[in-house]
N, C-alpha and C positions, 0 to 999 in steps of 0.2 A: 351521520351529518346533518345538521338542519339547514333549512334554507335562509339566506340572508334577510335582515329586516329591511323595511322599505327604504328607510333613510339610506342605508349602505347600498341598496341596491340602485338607487339613483345615482350614487357617487359613481359607482362602478360602470353603470350603462353611459356615462361620460366620459370616461377614462380609456384611453386607448391602451393596447398592450405594449406598444412601443415606449410607453412612458414609464413603464415598469422595469427596473434594472435586474431583479433578483428572479431568475427563473422559478425556484422555488416558491416563491409568495405568487406567481402567476398560474403554478400549477395546483398548489394546495390551497390558496386563499381568495383568488381573484374572482373566478368565474361565479355565476348565478345561472346554474343550469336546471332551474325549476320553474315549472309552468304556475300559472296563479292558483291552481288548484292544490300546489304543492306536490305535483307529481313529476318525478325525473324526467327530463326531457334527453334522450340519447342524441338526437340531431344536433342541438345546441353544444352538446359536449364534443361531438365529432367535429363541427366545424370550429369551435375554439381551438380543440388540440391542433388542428392544421395551421391555425394562425399564430399560435405561440411557438412552434418549432422552428418559425423563420423569423421570429421577433428579435428586436435588438437585445434582449436579456441573454441570447445565446452568444452575444459577443463582447459583452462586459467582463472582460479577463484581467483588467490591471491589477486589482486587488488579490485576485486569485492567483496569478501567477508570483506575486510577492509571497502570498503564502505557501506556494508550492516550492518556491525556491528555498525556503526557511527550513520547510518539512525535509527535503532532500539532505540538507546540511546535517540537521538533527540525526536522520537515520544513519549518515555515516559517522557522525561521532558518537552515536551509540553502537557502533560495530554491527549494524543490521546488514542482513543480505539483501539487496536492492537490485532490481532489473525491470526492464521494460518488456511490455507482451502486448501484442495487436490483436484486435478482434478479428477472427477468420470467419466468423458467422454473426449474425445478430445476437444482441445480449440483453436478457431480460432479468433485471435485477430489484426486487421489492415489488414483483407484480401482485402478490396477494396481499399487500398491506393496505391497512385502511385508508380510504380516499374517497373524495366526493365523486370521483368517476369509478367505473365498475372495476377497472384496474388500476394499479398505481406502478410508480417508479422510485429508486432510492435516489434522492436528491439531498445535497449537503445544506444542513439547515442555516450556515451563514452564507456560503458563496453559491448556493444554488446549483452546483455543477453534479450531474449524475455522478454516482461513485460506488464502490462495492464495499460495504462496511465490513471491518475485520472479523466480526462475530460472524458473518455468512461465509467468509473464506475458512475459517477454523471450522465451522461445520461441514462444509463441503470436504474438508482435508480429512477430517476425522471419519465422515462416511466412507471416503476412498480408503483410508487407512484400514478400517475394519473389513471392508469387503475384499480388497486387492492385496494387502499385507499381512491380515491374518488369517482371513477365512477363504484365501484363493481356492477356487474348486472346489470347496467343501460347503455343503448345503446347512450346516449347523445355523441356528436362528441368530441373526446379525443384532437383535434387539438384546438378547440375552448379554451377548458381548458388550453391547453398548450400557447396559446396567452394571456389569461388573466392572467396566473401568472406572466408573463412578463410585465404586463401593471401596470406603476408606480402609476396611478390614478385609480384603481380598487376600492380603499375605501376611503370613505370620512367622517371624524369623527367616523371611526369605522364601517360604515355601506357601504354596496355595491352602487357606484355611479352609479345610473340607468341611468344617462344622458351619461354617458361615454359609458356604455355597448350598449345603443341603438344606439347612434349617431355614434360612433367610431367603434365599434365592430359588429353592426347591429343585437342585440341580440332581438327577437321576445318577446312578450309579455308572450307567453306560455313557454319560456325558462325561462325567468325571475325569475318564482316561483321555478324551480328547483335550480337555481344559489343561491338563498336566503337560500335554504335548505342546501347547502353545503358551505355557506360564511366562516364558521369557519375552515374548512379544506382547502379553498383556503387561509386563512390568514396563515395556517400553512405551506403550500407549499412554500409561499413567503418567509416566516422567514427561511426557510432551504436552498430554490435554489434561493432566490433574485430576483430581476427583472432588467430593463433595467438602474436604476438608482441606486441601492442599491444591495451591494453583499450579498450572503446567508450566513446564520451562521455556515453551516456545510461545512467542507472542506474534499473532498474525494482525499486522496494521491494516488500517483502511487503505484501498488501492484507488489513486487518483488518476484522473485522465490528464494527459500532458496538455492538452487544449480542451474548450468545451466541445464534448463529442458529438458529432453529427447524429441527429434524431429522425426517425422515419415513422409513419403510420403503421401499423401491422392490424391484424385481423384475426379474429377465432370466432367460429360459427357454431355453438351447440345447437344440437338437434333436439334435445329433449329437456328443455328448461324446465317444464312443469315437473317433470319427473326428478330431476336433480333438486328440484326446490321441495319435493316430498308431497305434492297435491296430487299426482296422476301416476298412471303405470306408462312406461315408455311405449310409444306406438308412430308407425309411419303417418300419421295423420297429423303430426305436431308440426308446427312451423319453425324452421331454423332462425335464430335471432343473431345477425352479424355484431359482435362487440369490437370497437376499434380501442386500440390502445398504443402506447408509445414504446418505441424500442431503439436501442442503441445501434447504429449502423456497423457493419464490418470496417475494417480497417481505421479504427479509432485506437489510440495507443494508451494504455494505463500503466502506471508506475505501481509495483508490487514490492511490499517490504516484510521481511520475517527476522525475528531474533531470539536468540536463546538468552534467558535472564541470566545463567551463571557462566557461559563460555562462549567461544565461537559456535555459529550454528553448524551442524553436522552437514557434510557434503551430500549425504545419503537422503536425509530429510530434505535438503534443499533440491536435489535433483527430483525425487518424487513430487514435490510440490509444484515445479514446473511441468512434470509429466502430467500431472492431474489437470491443469489448466489447458495442456496442450490434447489430451486425449480423451478426458472425461468430462471437461466442461465446468461451469459453474452457472447458478442461477436457475431459472425455471425453464423447461421444456427442452432440456438437454437430450433427450431420447428423440427429439426430431429435428438436431442439430443446430440448438441455439446455445449460445455461451462457450464457444471454444476459442482459443487463444493460439497466437504463432508467436514463439519467442523471439525477441528482438535483439539482434547483436549490436550493441551501442557502446559507445566512450563515456555513458553518463558517470559511471562510478569513479573514474580517473578524474573526470572534471570536476566532480563535487569533493572528492579527497583533497584536490589541490586548493579549492576554495577552503575547506574546513583547514587546512595546514596553514593557508594564508591568514586566516581569522585569528587562529591560534598563535601564530607569530605576533602578529599586531597586539593581541592581548598581553603576551609576554613583555614585549617591548615597553607598554604601558607602565610596567613596575620597574623599569630599569633606569639607572642613572645616565647622565649625558655619555660618559666613557663606553658604559656597557652597550648603549644603543649604538655607538659608533662601532664597536668591535664586532657586533651582532650585525650590523648592515655590510660590514666588509665581507663577513663569512656566508651571508646567506641573501643579501638583496641589493648590494650597490652593483652598477656596471662596472667594467673594466676601467673606463675613463673616470669614474669617481673614486675608485682606489688609487688610480696614479695620481689625483689630487692630493688625497690623504698622505701618500709616500713623499710627494714634494714638499708636503708642510712638517715631516718628520722634526726635521731640526729645530723647529719652533717650538716643540713641545718638551715638557720636563721629562726627566729620565724614566720615571715609573710609567708614565703615558707613553712613552716611546717604545719600551719594552713590550707592553701588552699590544700596541698597534702593530708593532713589527711581528709579534706571534700570530697576530689576525690575517696580517697580509701573506705570512708564509703559507697559512693553513689554507687560504684561498687560491695561491699560486699553485699549491700541491694538488688542489682538486681540480684545477683545470689545466693541469701538466707543463705549467710554466715555470716550476722551481727548480729542475734540474735541466732545463733545455731553454730554446728560444733564441731570439737575437743578441747582438752583442749588448745592447741597449738594455735588455731584458737581464741579461748576466750582470750587468752591473749593478743593477737593482738588487738582484739576490745578494751580491756580495755586501752591500751596504746592509742588507736586513741581517747577515749573518755577523757582521760587525757589532750591529746592535745587540743582538742575543748572544755574542761572546762565542760563535761556532767556529 
């Protein structure tokens, strides 16, 4: 990434980080961490990172919360499996992506919040699936399995295509017997993840935080920088170089969503996806306890389902005539008092409307248990409805 031009540098120097409302812009576009000789200045970058994690951009949630609410509704209406999970350790997502800093973080391009891309979750689950559901306790080469899943001609009439395996993938005869033993698992993997010609059935959506997650400074200290750069052999005389970067703190809650394109998501796949988050983690440095989640038991799905049902009902009512709206309201929306008002005005309605409204009132009272019981007053109402309906 090139240094800013002088005109832009002067503008940036006069602008406070608290005047920028989008954290993605602060992280990826704002800083000029270059000295006059165009050399990267790590100390400027470190101080800048410290300043932006407490800036006002981390509190600009109004538009993001509106987006998140709509996203939840869409997920429920699409019959996705959604759940919340809380970080039980620090989380590093997008650490190796291109950045003006030495390390990066995945930030939503529009809302600026740290998030987990669906492509990352799919890749993590694919790796988990290969190692723990296909090759569990077997030392067969995982990269071969990964390539075979991508092979569109892996199966011929339901059986492994041994010609393709031998000629294209150079599978030896002693490996062939093992592949035959896991043929069903390979079929299932292709169904889930797809191959070079066919998309997989399972969609892994981006995982979004419930609120802008708390961030903190983290550090790694490579001891052999020149060796890693290819300019020297490793040696104890080399100086360690501390590198600061941003991490998502523990106890931040994220919303995860997965869906099957063709039918309801398999319970087994859903449980394994949650298990992966809990026991194997996602993102960078999972081997040293980064990226692990604790599944949260929340009522989020029920709340969203009620909201989706309400929106669907409102949309349905828009296409109804006045009488249809009144009948629908009696059966699904009105309070008891509102329905009593309709009952008291039945005599003023024409016969056809009377019958339809009476039937709606009967359905309502049956639903709340007042059709065959209740006070004397209620019994008189029921008798009148029966008279209108000819019962």
